[in-house]
MIGUGU-492355 format. One record per residue (C-alpha): residue number from 0; residue in one letter; x, y, z. Coordinates in nm, 4 decimals, m for minus. Example, Ala and Ser with C-alpha at 12.3 -4.5 7.8 and 13.67 -1.06 7.14 Angstrom:
BEGIN
k  r  east  north  up
0  a  1.2300  m0.4500  0.7800
1  s  1.3670  m0.1060  0.7140
This chain:
BEGIN
k  r  east  north  up
0  x  0.3520  3.0567  m0.1440
1  x  0.0882  2.7887  m0.0633
2  x  m0.2618  2.9263  0.0648
3  x  m0.5417  2.7078  0.1601
4  x  m0.9017  2.7670  0.1067
5  x  m1.1769  2.5952  0.2680
6  x  m1.4620  2.4501  0.0533
7  x  m1.7848  2.6099  0.1030
8  x  m1.9683  2.6410  m0.2412
9  x  m2.0903  2.3728  m0.4649
10  x  m1.8449  2.5237  m0.7207
11  x  m1.5616  2.4639  m0.4780
12  x  m1.6575  2.1336  m0.4097
13  x  m1.6514  2.0293  m0.7697
14  x  m1.2890  2.1624  m0.7708
15  x  m1.2174  1.9528  m0.4939
16  x  m1.3738  1.6239  m0.6621
17  x  m1.2150  1.7038  m1.0235
18  x  m0.8850  1.7945  m0.9006
19  x  m0.7492  1.4255  m0.9564
20  x  m0.8751  1.4219  m1.2977
21  x  m0.5810  1.6904  m1.3599
22  x  m0.3098  1.4829  m1.1714
23  x  m0.3653  1.1807  m1.2982
24  x  m0.4565  1.2797  m1.6671
25  x  m0.1883  1.0599  m1.8235
26  x  m0.2075  0.7796  m1.5950
27  x  m0.3596  0.4574  m1.7344
28  x  m0.4143  0.3205  m1.3794
29  x  m0.6024  0.5772  m1.2252
30  x  m0.9884  0.5255  m1.2016
31  x  m1.1951  0.8152  m1.1942
32  x  m1.5017  0.8269  m0.9729
33  x  m1.8211  0.9660  m1.1021
34  x  m1.8375  1.3254  m1.0234
35  x  m2.2026  1.3597  m0.9221
36  x  m2.1930  1.0473  m0.6944
37  x  m1.8583  1.1781  m0.5252
38  x  m2.0332  1.5277  m0.4477
39  x  m2.3382  1.3603  m0.3067
40  x  m2.1160  1.1374  m0.0661
41  x  m1.9609  1.4751  0.0721
42  x  m2.3010  1.6573  0.1114
43  x  m2.4483  1.6311  0.4723
44  x  m2.8102  1.6311  0.3429
45  x  m2.7499  1.3218  0.1412
46  x  m2.5014  1.1058  0.3217
47  x  m2.6365  0.9937  0.6502
48  x  m2.2786  0.9385  0.7854
49  x  m2.2753  1.3241  0.8440
50  x  m2.5188  1.2337  1.1317
51  x  m2.2360  1.0916  1.3306
52  x  m1.9352  1.2294  1.1617
53  x  m1.8104  1.5995  1.0457
54  x  m1.5746  1.7048  0.7763
55  x  m1.3948  1.9918  0.6449
56  x  m1.2438  2.0206  0.2951
57  x  m0.9479  2.2122  0.1858
58  x  m0.7936  2.3188  m0.1443
59  x  m0.4224  2.4263  m0.1603
60  x  m0.3399  2.7057  m0.4271
61  x  0.0135  2.7943  m0.5651
62  x  0.0187  3.0676  m0.8183
63  x  m0.3400  3.0543  m0.8363
64  x  m0.3654  2.7060  m0.9336
65  x  m0.4963  2.4041  m0.7546
66  x  m0.2112  2.1734  m0.6282
67  x  m0.3509  1.9858  m0.3511
68  x  m0.6680  1.8697  m0.1516
69  x  m0.7646  1.6927  0.1845
70  x  m1.0645  1.5992  0.3710
71  x  m1.0498  1.6719  0.7635
72  x  m1.2891  1.4037  0.9020
73  x  m1.3927  1.3467  1.2738
74  x  m1.6305  1.0470  1.3286
75  x  m1.7621  1.1098  1.6587
76  x  m1.9052  0.7303  1.7030
77  x  m1.5185  0.6580  1.7202
78  x  m1.4357  0.9378  1.9290
79  x  m1.7140  0.9189  2.1790
80  x  m1.8087  0.5611  2.2025
81  x  m1.4767  0.3720  2.1092
82  x  m1.2658  0.6568  2.2961
83  x  m1.0457  0.6579  1.9922
84  x  m0.9318  1.0219  2.0091
85  x  m0.8582  1.0143  1.6458
86  x  m0.8452  1.2732  1.3719
87  x  m0.8993  1.1222  1.0253
88  x  m0.8011  1.2523  0.6899
89  x  m0.8834  1.1347  0.3562
90  x  m0.9189  1.2325  m0.0182
91  x  m0.5592  1.3627  0.0305
92  x  m0.4067  1.4487  m0.3361
93  x  m0.1133  1.6770  m0.4005
94  x  0.1595  1.7587  m0.6439
95  x  0.4987  1.6651  m0.5741
96  x  0.5810  1.9436  m0.3299
97  x  0.6701  1.9189  0.0112
98  x  0.5525  2.2628  0.1012
99  x  0.1916  2.1409  m0.0312
100  x  0.1638  1.8380  0.1663
101  x  0.2986  1.9962  0.4641
102  x  0.0191  2.2835  0.4632
103  x  m0.2782  2.0488  0.4067
104  x  m0.1684  1.8186  0.6865
105  x  m0.1040  2.1054  0.9135
106  x  m0.4403  2.2214  0.8639
107  x  m0.5882  1.8677  0.9396
108  x  m0.3384  1.8767  1.2579
109  x  m0.4871  2.2137  1.3770
110  x  m0.8568  2.0905  1.3503
111  x  m0.7551  1.7807  1.5491
112  x  m0.5935  1.9788  1.8137
113  x  m0.8947  2.2331  1.8457
114  x  m1.1064  1.9202  1.9382
115  x  m0.8342  1.7846  2.1910
116  x  m0.7939  1.4624  1.9689
117  x  m0.4740  1.2762  2.0272
118  x  m0.3651  1.1634  1.6951
119  x  m0.4333  1.1749  1.3037
120  x  m0.4389  0.8837  1.0750
121  x  m0.4835  0.8682  0.7030
122  x  m0.5721  0.8142  0.4506
123  x  m0.8940  0.7103  0.5599
124  x  m1.2729  0.7629  0.4869
125  x  m1.5789  0.8220  0.6950
126  x  m1.6292  0.4602  0.7902
127  x  m1.5137  0.1047  0.7212
128  x  m1.7032  0.1086  0.3729
129  x  m1.4898  0.3961  0.2509
130  x  m1.1554  0.3821  0.0531
131  x  m0.8673  0.3263  0.2785
132  x  m0.4689  0.3401  0.2660
133  x  m0.2037  0.5073  0.0496
134  x  m0.0655  0.2919  m0.2211
135  x  0.2812  0.1911  m0.1790
136  x  0.3440  m0.1037  m0.3999
137  x  0.1508  m0.1812  m0.7322
138  x  0.1691  0.1061  m0.9239
139  x  0.1488  m0.0424  m1.2508
140  x  m0.1649  m0.2056  m1.1627
141  x  m0.5082  m0.0524  m1.2492
142  x  m0.7061  0.0597  m0.9475
143  x  m1.0838  0.0347  m0.8963
144  x  m1.3697  0.1963  m0.7854
145  x  m1.3275  0.1148  m0.4116
146  x  m0.9612  0.2002  m0.3671
147  x  m0.7567  0.5222  m0.4108
148  x  m0.4783  0.5292  m0.6591
149  x  m0.1743  0.7551  m0.6046
150  x  0.1420  0.8521  m0.7513
151  x  0.4525  0.6899  m0.6040
152  x  0.6008  0.9935  m0.4333
153  x  0.3228  1.0407  m0.1578
154  x  0.4865  0.7532  0.0489
155  x  0.7943  0.9903  0.0731
156  x  0.5904  1.3116  0.1813
157  x  0.4203  1.1106  0.4685
158  x  0.7383  1.0007  0.6019
159  x  0.9248  1.3325  0.5535
160  x  0.6589  1.4807  0.7654
161  x  0.7114  1.2570  1.0353
162  x  0.4262  0.9904  0.9852
163  x  0.4883  0.6472  1.1034
164  x  0.3113  0.3380  0.9197
165  x  m0.0096  0.2534  1.1418
166  x  m0.1928  m0.0446  0.9210
167  x  m0.0589  m0.2081  0.6251
168  x  m0.3145  m0.3795  0.3871
169  x  m0.2578  m0.6295  0.1221
170  x  m0.4286  m0.6697  m0.2201
171  x  m0.4387  m1.0082  m0.3895
172  x  m0.5933  m1.1720  m0.6856
173  x  m0.6010  m1.4865  m0.8423
174  x  m0.6961  m1.6724  m1.1669
175  x  m1.0339  m1.8194  m1.1500
176  x  m0.8913  m2.1384  m1.3132
177  x  m0.6686  m2.1697  m0.9947
178  x  m1.0270  m2.2681  m0.8136
179  x  m1.0319  m2.6513  m0.8005
180  x  m1.3873  m2.7566  m0.7117
181  x  m1.2742  m3.0920  m0.5433
182  x  m1.1522  m2.8592  m0.2736
183  x  m1.4523  m2.7031  m0.1638
184  x  m1.7278  m2.9254  m0.3088
185  x  m1.7345  m3.2061  m0.0330
186  x  m1.6361  m2.9853  0.2334
187  x  m1.9315  m2.7667  0.1205
188  x  m2.1689  m3.0785  0.1347
189  x  m2.0327  m3.1855  0.4664
190  x  m2.0671  m2.8371  0.6411
191  x  m2.4301  m2.7940  0.5314
192  x  m2.5418  m3.1218  0.6644
193  x  m2.3281  m3.0839  0.9853
194  x  m2.4827  m2.7340  1.0815
195  x  m2.8256  m2.7347  0.9059
196  x  m2.7021  m2.4850  0.6663
197  x  m2.8483  m2.3995  0.3236
198  x  m2.7228  m2.1535  0.0503
199  x  m2.9684  m1.8775  m0.0888
200  x  m2.8987  m1.7415  m0.4581
201  x  m3.0953  m1.4287  m0.5929
202  x  m3.1970  m1.3664  m0.9738
203  x  m3.3122  m1.0039  m0.8790
204  x  m3.2666  m0.7089  m0.6678
205  x  m3.5863  m0.7208  m0.4893
206  x  m3.5472  m1.0703  m0.3564
207  x  m3.2452  m0.9210  m0.1949
208  x  m3.3927  m0.6319  m0.0178
209  x  m3.5583  m0.7920  0.2747
210  x  m3.2342  m0.9388  0.3662
211  x  m3.0149  m0.6050  0.3657
212  x  m3.0794  m0.5018  0.7156
213  x  m2.9911  m0.8611  0.8610
214  x  m2.7031  m0.8373  0.6262
215  x  m2.5314  m0.5235  0.7691
216  x  m2.6185  m0.6484  1.1391
217  x  m2.3986  m0.9274  1.0427
218  x  m2.1316  m0.7280  0.9175
219  x  m2.1237  m0.5295  1.2407
220  x  m2.1039  m0.8626  1.4493
221  x  m1.8277  m0.9922  1.2037
222  x  m1.6003  m0.7130  1.2320
223  x  m1.6896  m0.5532  1.5958
224  x  m1.3596  m0.6970  1.7181
225  x  m1.1659  m0.5049  1.5006
226  x  m1.0007  m0.2192  1.6968
227  x  m1.0324  0.0386  1.4038
228  x  m1.4117  m0.0934  1.3210
229  x  m1.6813  0.1708  1.3460
230  x  m2.0680  0.0158  1.3300
231  x  m2.2827  0.0734  1.0064
232  x  m2.5622  0.2685  1.1818
233  x  m2.9305  0.2183  1.0706
234  x  m2.9849  0.5294  0.8583
235  x  m2.6514  0.4307  0.6982
236  x  m2.8066  0.0892  0.6018
237  x  m3.0807  0.2514  0.4374
238  x  m2.8243  0.4848  0.2261
239  x  m2.6150  0.2047  0.1128
240  x  m2.9363  0.0190  0.0353
241  x  m3.0362  0.2437  m0.1970
242  x  m2.7292  0.3512  m0.3331
243  x  m2.5525  0.0101  m0.4365
244  x  m2.7982  m0.2953  m0.3719
245  x  m2.9735  m0.2207  m0.6933
246  x  m2.6536  m0.2007  m0.8973
247  x  m2.4814  m0.5122  m0.7989
248  x  m2.5504  m0.8309  m1.0066
249  x  m2.7908  m1.0170  m0.7943
250  x  m2.6077  m1.3367  m0.8751
251  x  m2.3023  m1.2095  m0.7321
252  x  m2.4499  m1.1825  m0.3726
253  x  m2.4472  m1.5031  m0.1612
254  x  m2.6438  m1.5597  0.1587
255  x  m2.6093  m1.8750  0.3978
256  x  m2.8852  m1.9276  0.6667
257  x  m2.9517  m2.1898  0.9265
258  x  m3.2366  m2.4362  0.9843
259  x  m3.4569  m2.1320  1.1253
260  x  m3.3564  m1.8935  0.8059
261  x  m3.1314  m1.6841  1.0434
262  x  m2.8533  m1.5282  0.8216
263  x  m2.4977  m1.6960  0.9201
264  x  m2.2873  m1.5723  0.6204
265  x  m2.2970  m1.3601  0.3162
266  x  m2.0539  m1.2311  0.0333
267  x  m2.0837  m0.9727  m0.2019
268  x  m1.8913  m0.9644  m0.5468
269  x  m1.8877  m0.6932  m0.7967
270  x  m1.7911  m0.7073  m1.1695
271  x  m1.4960  m0.4803  m1.2086
272  x  m1.5812  m0.1283  m1.3307
273  x  m1.2405  0.0054  m1.3786
274  x  m1.2064  0.0312  m1.7629
275  x  m1.5850  0.1451  m1.7733
276  x  m1.5179  0.4323  m1.5296
277  x  m1.2202  0.5281  m1.7176
278  x  m1.4152  0.5596  m2.0533
279  x  m1.6966  0.7353  m1.8660
280  x  m1.4559  1.0067  m1.7494
281  x  m1.6541  1.0891  m1.4418
282  x  m1.9789  1.1499  m1.5879
283  x  m2.2796  0.8848  m1.6336
284  x  m2.4154  1.0988  m1.9226
285  x  m2.4327  1.0913  m2.2260
286  x  m2.2354  0.7537  m2.2743
287  x  m2.0795  0.6804  m1.9472
288  x  m2.3944  0.4564  m1.8039
289  x  m2.3752  0.2664  m2.0813
290  x  m2.0093  0.1749  m2.0422
291  x  m2.0984  0.0835  m1.6809
292  x  m2.4158  m0.1226  m1.7735
293  x  m2.1936  m0.3282  m2.0304
294  x  m1.9391  m0.3943  m1.7624
295  x  m2.1816  m0.5003  m1.5449
296  x  m2.3008  m0.7368  m1.8062
297  x  m1.9810  m0.8637  m1.9353
298  x  m1.6896  m0.7925  m1.7054
299  x  m1.4829  m1.0960  m1.6782
300  x  m1.2982  m0.9643  m1.3801
301  x  m1.4834  m0.9688  m1.0208
302  x  m1.3861  m0.7950  m0.7069
303  x  m1.4517  m0.9733  m0.3643
304  x  m1.5930  m0.6681  m0.1880
305  x  m1.7247  m0.8006  0.1583
306  x  m1.7564  m1.1182  0.3304
307  x  m1.9409  m1.1602  0.6601
308  x  m1.9618  m1.4716  0.8989
309  x  m2.1309  m1.4943  1.2191
310  x  m1.8882  m1.5399  1.5083
311  x  m2.0539  m1.8706  1.6224
312  x  m1.9634  m2.0089  1.2652
313  x  m1.6267  m1.8631  1.2041
314  x  m1.3324  m2.0990  1.1467
315  x  m1.6237  m2.3956  1.0740
316  x  m1.6117  m2.4092  0.6984
317  x  m1.8788  m2.2014  0.6008
318  x  m1.6497  m2.0439  0.3156
319  x  m1.6822  m2.3682  0.1295
320  x  m2.0514  m2.3038  0.0853
321  x  m1.9853  m1.9739  m0.0308
322  x  m1.7018  m2.0699  m0.2832
323  x  m1.9220  m2.3687  m0.4052
324  x  m2.1923  m2.1200  m0.5167
325  x  m1.9620  m1.8757  m0.6534
326  x  m1.7657  m2.1160  m0.8613
327  x  m2.0825  m2.2252  m1.0295
328  x  m2.2000  m1.8596  m1.0995
329  x  m1.8326  m1.7575  m1.2224
330  x  m1.8091  m2.0644  m1.4793
331  x  m2.1326  m1.9526  m1.5980
332  x  m1.9964  m1.6030  m1.6570
333  x  m1.6845  m1.7018  m1.8027
334  x  m1.5024  m1.5126  m1.5055
335  x  m1.0950  m1.4759  m1.5782
336  x  m0.9714  m1.2555  m1.2614
337  x  m1.0707  m1.2645  m0.9089
338  x  m0.9420  m0.9582  m0.7059
339  x  m0.9835  m0.9095  m0.3334
340  x  m1.0437  m0.5643  m0.1599
341  x  m0.7406  m0.4475  0.0875
342  x  m0.6981  m0.6784  0.3740
343  x  m0.4828  m0.5988  0.6986
344  x  m0.1554  m0.7885  0.6654
345  x  m0.2340  m0.9001  1.0467
346  x  m0.5486  m1.0778  0.9341
347  x  m0.4149  m1.4507  0.8935
348  x  m0.7255  m1.5966  0.8980
349  x  m0.8189  m1.4317  0.5911
350  x  m0.5291  m1.5538  0.4253
351  x  m0.5744  m1.8804  0.5100
352  x  m0.9123  m1.8634  0.3543
353  x  m0.7759  m1.7942  0.0302
354  x  m0.4699  m2.0139  0.0517
355  x  m0.5784  m2.2934  m0.2096
356  x  m0.6359  m2.0147  m0.4935
357  x  m0.2695  m1.9420  m0.5197
358  x  m0.3115  m1.6038  m0.4589
359  x  m0.0670  m1.2987  m0.5977
360  x  m0.0251  m1.0187  m0.3912
361  x  0.0065  m0.7297  m0.6282
362  x  m0.0573  m0.4091  m0.4427
363  x  0.0123  m0.3081  m0.0825
364  x  m0.1063  0.0151  0.1004
365  x  m0.0806  0.1465  0.4378
366  x  m0.2300  0.4193  0.6453
367  x  0.0137  0.6632  0.8506
368  x  m0.0426  0.8051  1.1944
369  x  0.1163  1.1040  1.3651
370  x  0.0560  1.1997  1.7259
371  x  m0.1246  1.5392  1.7720
372  x  m0.0198  1.5958  2.1588
């Protein structure tokens, strides 16, 4: 018999966060989160996303043993401002037992119906900066800190319970050696001259901080046309600024400005922390922090996390400037592999942007949807 227990206490929340550690203990591909940071992200007093969202967390038990978990999420900005009557769910993990996955999904559906929502979609997080999608291909590739990893049987559970594919995401990678500077160097000079643009590079995090609010504003305007996009609020900007910017290599953040020093494009790349997080085993101390700091300094793999371009400058070749700057940085750092975060399959423009680098699709993931009414 399956029983569900809602998470109310700190000890139960820790069980919620730690469940995947047992589920994936034998996997060489799963990348664990830092337990303390994961718990803080679920704390309404610390994560400002809860000013416009709510979440309930559930653990599934069988024979007194935890066998599954799910977060049931409502983003009220999405529901009220965008009129998307969507019940979100994420952090959905379970043993290979259809009764377990059904009980958890039924609980999410129940909450959605209580709030008169029309459909449920997952796995997704609170916002567009959270993890997204269940892995459907590429199980033999290591995960990273900004995506979920899961067992191959997950897909069959969604489909068994009547869910249909909603969005498909591709993950691509390419060798840095594939980047031929001749392709973008001349274009970079031409574009800068034509539009009066210049690049800004950074050597320390303090130089970046005055630009961060403008960067998130540009992020919002870049992706606002996407139906699934939920804007980043002012309080979330402050939260992400404090939590992430200081930990990203400053030389991996590139800004492009016009003649009035207005931001027209940005890109953020992160070193791969996957191996370091596996060694840390969910804890920063006593040794986890050293593994992460070493990866920040020495990792030869990088992840293209975010690229934003002002709508007025899209399709004008601004990425040539960005690529030219990264080429110089990566060459100095001896980078080997360039990995891209999940991109919507329908986003043809993003694929065109990368086509000269001979990328390989090494993973696929998707979200699933089910009507509630």
